[in-house]
N, C-alpha and C positions, 0 to 999 in steps of 0.2 A: 173378349176374355172376362174373367171376373178376378179382381184382386183388391184387397183391403176395402171392401164395402162398395167398390165401384165396378160397373159393367162399362167395358171399354171396346171401341171399334177404331181401328186405324185405317184411315183412307190412304190411297196411294201418294206417295211423297212429291211426285211430279205434277200434281195438280194445284190450280189456284182454288183454295178451300172456299173462298167467299162465293164461288160458282157452283157449289154442291147444294142440292136440295133432295128432299125426300122424306120418307118415314121408316121408322124402325118398329117393328111389330114383334112383341114378346108373346109368343104363344105358349102357354103352359100345356105340357103334355097330358096332364091329369084332370085338372080342374079349370074349365073355360072362364070361370069367374075371376081368375088371375091373369087373364089375357089382358094386354093394353098396348097401345101405340103412342109413340111420341115423334116430334119432327126431328130431323137430323140437323144438328148444331154442332159444328166443330170448333176447336180452338185454333190458334194460329199455326199449330203443328199438324192439323188435320185429324186431331183426335177427338171422337165423339166419347162423352162420358156421362153416365147416369148413375145416380146415387142409389143403391139397391136396399134402401130401407124396407125393412118387413117382406123382402122377397126371398123366396126359398123354393128349392125344387128343380124340377128338370124343365127347361124351356127350349123351344126352338126360335132362334133369333132371325127374323126375316127383314133384310134390309133392302128397300126398294128406293132407288135413289137415281138422280140425273145429274149429268155434268156435261156442260158444253153441247147441249142438244141430243146427247146419248142417254139411253136408259140402261140401267145396270140392276142386277138383282142378286143377293147373296142370301144363303140359308146356312145356319151353323147351330149345332147343338150347344147347349150352356147349361151346367149344373151350379146351382147356387146352394151352397151347404146351409 
């Protein structure tokens, strides 16, 4: 989601967050020059946070991640005003 200038992704609570790895791809629906990827890094509560400086528009957020040998993929729309 997006709130107070940050994009956040909450990972499942029952996981050991130090074992999560992967990438988050921000795909801009209109301008590919605004696409970018970053590594998944969570805090101790399993929250990924990314400061959305100078980002705006409609994105599709693609999270490709692994935990304990299993692969996961999530895709969600995101609108940054």
